C-alpha positions as CSV (number, residue, x, y, z in Angstrom):
1,M,13.3,142.7,167.3
2,Q,15.4,139.9,168.5
3,I,16.4,138.7,164.9
4,K,17.2,142.4,164.0
5,R,19.5,142.6,167.1
6,L,21.3,139.2,166.2
7,I,21.9,140.3,162.5
8,A,23.1,143.7,164.2
9,N,25.5,142.0,166.5
10,I,26.8,139.5,163.9
11,A,27.5,142.8,161.6
12,S,29.2,144.6,164.2
13,H,31.9,142.2,164.2
14,L,32.8,142.5,160.4
15,D,35.7,145.1,159.3
16,Y,33.9,146.7,156.4
17,P,36.5,148.2,154.3
18,L,38.2,144.6,154.4
19,L,35.0,143.2,153.6
20,A,34.4,145.3,150.6
21,M,37.9,144.7,149.2
22,L,37.5,140.8,149.6
23,F,34.1,141.0,148.2
24,S,35.2,142.9,145.3
25,L,38.1,140.4,144.6
26,M,35.6,137.5,144.7
27,L,33.1,139.5,142.3
28,L,35.8,139.9,140.0
29,S,36.7,136.3,140.0
30,L,33.5,135.4,139.0
31,F,33.8,137.2,135.7
32,V,37.3,135.7,135.1
33,Q,36.2,132.2,136.0
34,Y,33.1,132.5,133.6
35,S,35.5,133.1,130.8
36,A,38.2,130.7,131.6
37,G,35.7,127.9,132.3
38,D,34.5,128.5,128.8
39,E,31.2,129.9,129.9
40,D,30.3,126.8,131.7
41,I,27.2,127.8,134.1
42,K,27.9,124.6,136.0
43,H,31.5,125.8,136.8
44,L,30.3,129.1,137.5
45,L,27.7,128.1,140.0
46,M,30.2,125.8,141.7
47,H,32.5,128.8,142.2
48,S,29.7,130.8,143.2
49,A,29.0,128.0,146.1
50,N,32.6,128.0,147.1
51,I,32.4,131.8,147.5
52,L,29.1,131.7,149.5
53,F,30.4,129.0,151.6
54,A,33.6,130.7,152.5
55,L,32.0,134.0,153.1
56,T,29.6,132.3,155.6
57,L,32.5,130.7,157.5
58,M,34.4,134.0,157.6
59,V,31.3,135.8,159.1
60,A,30.9,132.9,161.6
61,V,34.7,133.0,162.7
62,A,34.7,136.8,163.0
63,N,31.9,136.3,165.6
64,I,34.1,134.2,167.8
65,R,35.5,136.0,170.6
66,P,39.2,136.1,170.6
67,P,39.6,134.5,174.1
68,Y,38.0,131.3,172.4
69,L,40.4,131.6,169.5
70,L,43.2,131.6,171.8
71,A,42.0,128.5,173.5
72,M,41.5,126.8,170.3
73,S,45.2,127.4,169.0
74,L,47.0,124.6,170.9
75,P,44.1,121.9,170.2
76,I,43.9,122.9,166.5
77,Y,47.9,122.7,166.1
78,L,47.8,119.4,168.0
79,T,45.1,118.0,165.9
80,G,47.1,118.8,162.7
81,I,50.0,117.2,163.8
82,V,48.3,113.9,164.7
83,L,46.5,114.2,161.3
84,L,49.9,114.6,159.4
85,I,51.4,111.7,161.3
86,G,48.3,109.6,160.3
87,V,48.8,110.9,156.8
88,A,52.4,109.6,157.0
89,L,51.2,106.2,158.3
90,F,47.9,105.6,156.4
91,G,47.5,108.3,153.7
92,D,46.3,107.8,150.3
93,V,48.7,108.0,147.6
94,V,47.6,110.0,144.8
95,N,50.2,110.8,141.8
96,G,53.0,109.6,143.9
97,S,52.2,112.0,146.7
98,R,50.8,110.8,150.2
99,R,48.9,114.0,151.1
100,W,45.2,112.9,151.8
101,L,44.0,111.1,154.8
102,N,40.7,108.9,154.3
103,L,38.4,109.0,157.4
104,H,35.9,106.8,155.7
105,F,33.1,109.5,155.8
106,M,35.5,112.2,154.2
107,R,39.0,112.9,152.8
108,I,40.9,115.4,154.3
109,Q,44.3,117.2,153.5
110,P,45.8,118.0,157.0
111,S,48.4,120.2,155.5
112,E,45.8,122.8,154.7
113,I,44.6,122.9,158.5
114,M,48.3,123.8,159.3
115,K,48.5,126.8,157.3
116,L,46.0,128.2,160.0
117,G,47.2,126.0,162.8
118,V,50.9,127.1,162.8
119,P,50.4,130.7,163.1
120,M,47.9,130.3,165.6
121,M,50.1,128.0,167.9
122,L,53.0,130.3,167.5
123,A,50.9,133.3,168.4
124,W,49.5,131.5,171.5
125,F,52.9,130.4,172.4
126,F,54.8,133.7,172.2
127,H,51.4,135.3,173.9
128,T,52.0,132.6,176.8
129,W,55.6,133.5,177.4
130,E,55.6,137.1,176.7
131,A,56.5,138.2,180.2
132,S,59.7,136.3,180.4
133,L,60.7,135.5,176.4
134,K,64.2,134.2,176.3
135,A,66.4,132.9,173.6
136,R,65.2,129.2,174.3
137,H,61.7,130.2,173.5
138,Y,62.5,131.0,170.1
139,V,64.1,127.7,169.7
140,I,61.2,126.0,171.0
141,A,59.1,127.9,168.6
142,A,61.4,126.9,165.6
143,I,60.9,123.4,166.6
144,L,57.2,123.8,166.8
145,L,57.3,125.2,163.1
146,L,59.9,122.8,161.8
147,L,57.8,119.5,163.1
148,P,54.9,120.4,160.6
149,V,57.0,121.5,157.8
150,G,58.9,118.6,158.0
151,L,55.8,116.2,157.9
152,V,54.3,118.0,154.9
153,A,57.7,118.3,152.9
154,R,57.9,114.6,153.4
155,Q,54.6,113.6,151.7
156,P,56.3,115.4,149.4
157,D,54.4,118.6,149.1
158,L,57.4,121.3,149.0
159,G,55.3,124.1,147.9
160,T,53.0,123.8,151.0
161,A,55.6,123.0,153.4
162,L,57.3,126.3,152.3
163,L,54.0,128.2,152.7
164,I,53.6,127.0,156.2
165,A,57.1,127.6,156.8
166,A,56.6,131.5,155.8
167,S,53.6,131.7,158.0
168,G,55.5,130.6,161.0
169,F,58.4,132.7,160.2
170,Y,56.4,135.9,160.0
171,I,55.0,135.1,163.4
172,L,58.8,134.7,164.8
173,F,59.7,137.7,163.0
174,F,57.0,139.9,164.5
175,A,57.7,138.3,167.9
176,G,61.2,140.1,167.7
177,L,63.6,137.4,166.3
178,P,66.9,139.1,166.2
179,W,68.0,140.4,162.7
180,K,71.5,138.6,163.3
181,V,69.5,135.2,163.5
182,I,67.6,135.8,160.4
183,F,70.8,136.6,158.6
184,G,72.4,133.5,160.0
185,F,69.5,131.7,158.7
186,I,69.9,133.2,155.3
187,V,73.5,132.4,155.2
188,A,73.0,128.8,156.5
189,G,70.4,128.2,154.0
190,A,72.7,129.4,151.1
191,A,75.5,127.2,152.1
192,S,73.3,124.2,152.6
193,T,71.8,124.6,148.9
194,P,73.9,121.7,147.5
195,L,72.9,119.3,150.4
196,V,69.3,120.3,149.9
197,W,69.5,119.7,146.2
198,H,70.8,116.3,147.0
199,F,67.4,115.5,148.9
200,L,65.1,116.9,146.4
201,H,62.8,114.8,144.3
202,D,63.4,114.5,140.4
203,Y,60.4,116.5,139.7
204,Q,61.2,119.3,142.0
205,K,64.8,119.6,140.4
206,K,63.3,119.6,136.9
207,R,60.9,122.4,138.1
208,I,64.2,124.5,139.3
209,L,65.9,123.7,136.2
210,T,62.9,124.4,134.0
211,L,62.7,128.1,135.8
212,L,66.2,128.9,134.6
213,D,65.5,127.6,131.1
214,P,61.9,126.6,130.1
215,M,63.1,125.8,126.4
216,R,65.1,123.0,127.4
217,D,61.7,121.1,127.6
218,P,59.3,123.1,125.8
219,L,56.5,120.5,125.4
220,G,57.1,118.9,128.7
221,A,58.2,120.6,132.0
222,G,58.7,123.9,130.4
223,Y,55.3,124.1,128.6
224,H,53.1,125.8,131.4
225,I,55.8,128.6,132.1
226,I,56.3,129.2,128.3
227,Q,52.2,129.2,127.3
228,S,51.8,131.4,130.7
229,S,54.4,134.0,129.5
230,I,52.9,133.8,125.9
231,A,49.3,134.6,127.4
232,I,50.4,137.6,129.7
233,G,52.5,139.1,127.1
234,S,49.9,139.0,124.4
235,G,47.7,140.9,126.6
236,G,49.6,144.1,125.9
237,I,48.5,147.4,127.8
238,V,44.8,146.9,127.9
239,G,44.3,143.2,127.0
240,K,42.4,141.4,124.4
241,G,38.9,141.8,126.2
242,W,36.7,139.7,128.4
243,M,36.3,136.4,126.9
244,Q,38.6,137.1,124.1
245,G,41.7,135.4,125.6
246,T,43.2,132.6,122.9
247,Q,45.6,130.8,125.1
248,S,42.9,129.9,127.4
249,H,40.0,129.5,125.1
250,L,42.1,127.3,122.5
251,N,43.4,125.1,125.3
252,F,47.1,126.0,125.0
253,L,47.2,127.3,128.8
254,P,47.1,124.3,131.2
255,E,45.1,124.6,134.3
256,H,43.6,128.1,133.3
257,T,40.9,127.9,136.0
258,T,43.1,127.3,139.1
259,D,46.8,127.8,139.2
260,F,47.2,129.9,136.0
261,I,44.2,132.3,136.4
262,F,46.4,135.2,136.5
263,A,47.4,134.5,133.1
264,V,44.1,134.3,131.7
265,F,43.3,137.7,133.6
266,G,46.6,139.4,132.2
267,E,45.5,138.1,128.7
268,E,42.3,139.6,128.7
269,F,42.7,142.8,130.8
270,G,46.4,143.4,129.9
271,L,49.1,145.4,132.0
272,L,46.6,147.9,133.3
273,G,44.0,145.3,134.6
274,A,46.9,143.1,136.1
275,T,48.3,146.3,137.8
276,L,44.6,147.2,139.2
277,L,44.3,143.4,140.4
278,I,47.7,143.8,142.1
279,A,46.6,147.0,143.7
280,L,43.6,145.6,145.0
281,Y,45.7,142.7,146.7
282,L,48.0,145.2,148.3
283,A,45.1,147.2,149.6
284,I,43.6,144.0,151.4
285,I,47.3,143.3,152.7
286,L,47.7,147.0,153.9
287,R,44.4,146.7,155.7
288,G,45.3,143.6,157.3
289,L,48.7,145.0,158.5
290,L,47.1,148.1,159.8
291,I,44.7,146.0,161.8
292,A,47.9,144.0,163.2
293,A,49.7,147.4,164.1
294,R,46.5,148.8,165.9
295,A,46.1,145.4,167.9
296,P,46.3,146.1,171.7
297,N,48.2,142.7,172.6
298,L,50.6,140.2,171.4
299,Y,48.5,137.4,170.4
300,A,46.1,139.8,168.3
301,R,49.1,141.5,166.8
302,L,51.2,138.5,165.9
303,L,48.2,136.6,164.5
304,S,46.7,139.4,162.7
305,G,50.1,140.3,161.0
306,G,51.1,136.4,160.4
307,L,48.0,135.7,158.7
308,T,48.1,138.8,156.3
309,M,51.6,138.2,155.5
310,A,50.9,134.5,154.6
311,F,48.1,135.8,152.4
312,F,50.9,138.1,150.6
313,T,52.9,135.0,150.3
314,Y,50.3,133.1,148.5
315,V,49.9,135.9,146.1
316,L,53.4,136.4,145.4
317,V,54.3,132.8,145.0
318,N,51.4,132.4,142.5
319,I,52.0,135.6,140.5
320,G,55.9,134.7,140.4
321,M,55.1,131.0,139.2
322,V,52.8,132.4,136.5
323,S,55.3,135.0,135.5
324,G,58.2,132.7,135.3
325,I,60.0,134.2,138.3
326,L,59.7,131.2,140.6
327,P,59.2,127.6,140.1
328,V,55.8,125.8,139.5
329,V,54.7,124.8,142.8
330,G,50.9,124.5,142.4
331,V,49.9,127.5,144.6
332,P,46.6,129.0,143.4
333,L,45.8,132.5,143.4
334,P,44.0,133.5,146.4
335,L,40.2,134.1,146.2
336,M,40.5,134.2,142.2
337,S,41.3,130.5,141.3
338,Y,38.8,127.8,141.3
339,G,38.7,125.4,144.4
340,G,37.0,125.4,147.5
341,T,39.7,124.3,150.0
342,A,42.1,126.8,149.3
343,M,39.5,129.7,149.3
344,T,38.0,128.4,152.6
345,I,41.3,128.4,154.6
346,V,42.1,132.1,153.2
347,M,38.7,133.3,154.3
348,L,39.0,131.6,157.8
349,G,42.2,133.4,158.0
350,F,40.5,137.0,157.4
351,G,37.5,135.8,159.7
352,I,40.1,135.5,162.4
353,I,41.7,138.8,161.6
354,M,38.0,140.5,161.7
355,S,37.4,138.8,165.1
356,L,40.7,140.1,166.6
357,K,40.0,143.6,165.2
358,T,36.3,143.9,166.3
359,H,36.7,142.2,169.7
360,W,39.8,143.1,170.6
361,T,38.8,145.3,173.9
362,L,37.7,142.1,175.2
363,I,41.2,140.5,175.2
364,K,43.2,141.0,178.3
365,T,46.4,142.9,177.6
């Protein structure tokens, strides 16, 4: 009876509509990974293990009471900052970038931690000062956001830095950042484009130029976008069929199990399949925003909304990148691309959202 009671208690803190959509997405990813991975059983088993591990962590986090999440927000952020400083001073250099920190017993990428640490910290900050919010609090919050963004951009990892910046911006926006300030940042950002261009690395400049004209280097920097566009376009309306895609199976499409998995999906299932996949993503996002809208206090509302919109950004950036709308920045398609770290971070985020949704009556408003 105690085991049944424990299982029932664990299950009571899951949001089943959201869980069903996430599970459907992961199940779909198994079929696509089997095809993209050239029917390699070992590849499929590794992807399955990543899914199982991420789901287990999501369930565990969903059962953490929100007061504990609130208490952990500042320590997680500060730990992430310390680790990012450690990367800057002692990190391992891989392919010209210093992104990994070797702790001897394991290697970690602290920038991934900040995808959760930044929204948790900012939600905690605004929750703490909710009763007396003034302009200076938004300035402090912006500094708290820009510090990790700057450390990650310095590695250099502009893609992850922009994703962290986006997740923090959503918290600021939901916390009531005035529209005139937002438009001011947009104008300032547009005006500073020449200055930003000067500080970009050569490979980053090449990615932007390649986006504007992929044919300027069709066998080099433009190869990814060109082959991805061919794959998606050749799928037509209904696609070539599961495991019938030629771009991936003939190895024309680079990184077809990770960053460009959407191109594989588009080639095999066509416009119809891609539309249904995007609809599933939108349903997940709408569910997350609904949970945020119904949250009873500022911390739950900001964190649920911020994590949901961060998920939206990951999807938008990957599909835009694969479709040739945005520069190639190495962002995986959430819960579809192969890779354990990105999947784990996303599912931890949804575990937090479920915890806030199912425990919110225990949070003091």
